[in-house]
Every structure is written in C-alpha cells, then in structure tokens.
N, C-alpha and C positions, 0 to 999 in steps of 0.2 A: 169617749170622745170626741176630744183630740186626735184619735190618734183612725175618724174614721170621717174628720174634717183629712185629714195628711193620707188618710185614701182614696175623698173624693177629690184632690186635687190631684193626686199621680197619674189617676185616672182621665184627669180633663188631659192634662202636661199628653197621656201617653193619647188621646185620639187627637189631638190637635199635633204631634209629629207625624203621627201615621196618615193623616187624613187630610191634614190643609200645611200640606208642604208644597211651597211654590220654587223652592230654587233650583237653578240651569239643571244640577245634574243629575237632578230627579226629571227631572224630565229628557232628557240625555240617555237618560240610564233607559228609558219607558220604550224609547226610540230607537235602541238599540235590541233591545228587547223585540218589537216590535218586526224589525230588520229581521231579526234570526232565525222566527216565527216563518215572514215571507219567506225569505227565500230557502225556509224543511217546505212548504210548504209548493214549488218552485220547482225541486228535486221531486221531488217525491208525488209528483205532478208525470214528473218530466221521466223517470224509470215509470208509467203506468204506459207515458203515451207512450217508449221506445215497444214496449214488451207488445202491446195491443199492432201494430206497428209493423214488430218481430211475427207476430204470425199471424194477419192478413198476408202479408208475403206471402208465409208459408202455406198458407191456402188458395191461397190465387198457382203460384209455380204447382202447385200438383191438382187441382183443377185445371194446370191448363198441357200439364208432361212434360213442366220442366222443374230445375238444377237447380233451389239457393243455394248461391256458393256460401260458404266464411259461415251458412247459420245465423246471421247481423245480419241488425243496416246501422245504416250510418246519421246520424243529422247533418244536412245540409246548409240548411237558415234554419234563422226561428223569429218573424214579428209576428206583432202585434197591429187585430185585424176586427173592421166593426163587422159582428152583425144585426142581423136583426133582435136574436137575444141577448145585443148586448156585448163587447169586448174579452175576444178572443184569443188562441192564442195560436197564430201555425204556425206548424211546423214542414217544412219538408229533409222527408230520409229518402235516401236513396239504399239501392240493392244491387248484387251481380246477382247475373239466375246465367247456366246456359240450359243452352235446348238441346245439341246433342251432344257434350259432355264434352268436345274440346276448346269452343272459344268462348271469352266470356261479355257476354254484353251487359248494358248496365237497365237499371228505371228507378224510378222514380215513387215516390206516396206522397200521399197530401191531408193531412187529416188538419181540422180545422177545432178548436177543442181536442176533446174526444172524438170527434164524427170523421171519415172517411171523407175525403175530398174527392179525389181522384188522383187514379193510380199509375203508370203508364210503363210500358215496358218494349221496348225498346229491338221489337224478333224481325231478326236479317229480313230479307226480304225471297221469302220459293221465286227459284225458276221456275216457267211459266210451261206446263204438258204443252208436246205440240201433238 
C-alpha cells in the first residue's frame, strides 16, 4: 500500500516536472530548437530552389542553342514578397552563358517561392542584314 502511494507521488511529480515547467531556460531551449528547425527548412528550401533554377537555365539555354557557362547559377539577392498566396521568398539568380562560345553574357532568373516569375537573357544585338 505504501509503495503504491510512493509510486503515485513519484508519477505525479514526474508529470509536473515534465509538463508544467515554466522556467525561462525551458522557453529559451524551445525557441532555440524552433530557430534551428526554421534554419534547416530555409537551407533545404534554398537548395531545392537553386537546383530548380539551374535546371530552368539549362533548359532555356538548350532551347535557344546557347551554352550555359560554369553549369551553375548564383544567388544575387533574396527578399520576402507578399503575393496572393501569402508571403513568399523572392530569389534572383544570375548565370552566365555564351552564344558563340567566345563572349560571356549574363542572364538572370527570378523565382517567387518555387515558381518561375521571369528569366532575362542579355543577348547581343544581331547586326541588321542589308
């Protein structure tokens, strides 16, 4: 009987210590874990967006018979943008390409979330045929 009361008291004490904590250190630990989870999500989302941007650039360069130089894109800037669907990350990537294999030209790609917004190619002007 006594051991049952002791076990009941220990169980109640354990429940109070686990579920009823209100010390600032526990809240700080929870905020730190939340911040780490948010940072991990941002990192994975950025990797996915960069892979998507690279594939889009490859496809556009192949479609227009251009050569994507260095086979990569680089993030130029990042900001938060409000859309109809809520807040999204706006990412602008830059890349280099060549039309004839000699000169290097710059292009850019704008992603809102993981959706393509704009792609810009600074193609050289062709001389007019006379």
